[in-house]
Steps between C-alpha positions, in 0.01 A plus 500: 500500500853536634809658346623152407171434318538825307858407406379161374215655298721763337777249427248267338339780296828654379729198475761672718687323777343527845811655654493783242130559555550502876779760467277722285209475745729572797645801317150626419392473864819675616438782252143546624613499866782748430266734310238494775767555766597818308130604497469434125198315366532219245243499217444187289250573223226236485603353837497766770702736714718446802463815709597640838213604726564746778319441827453793735574484872205371697393420853400142586410309813665193646186335636676240713703764687240776477755750370501741210791472260612716211577330172750721315461602136639236267503377140377165374535330161180435308389355167227651286390266218422639155147496358599218262628297798185573703267405216681171441475406868135611526402298193672182626336493845192312379699231317 
């Protein structure tokens, strides 16, 4: 499902114009990105949490060049689904 598909589904379900729905979805995504960039998690009860995971510095190998490289510490965005979300997905796998 793409962002356009989500806009269509929400517009159909709410009766709102697609352009308004698209603006709301874009604003929501911007808010989530801005919060995560400030190292703040976003919690949506019954859906899940958008969190920032911190990765420590580590040593890796470039096999093709045979060299060791250091990957610096960094942060990555992650999503942790709620139990309700997980149960719904688990129960629909067999259908």
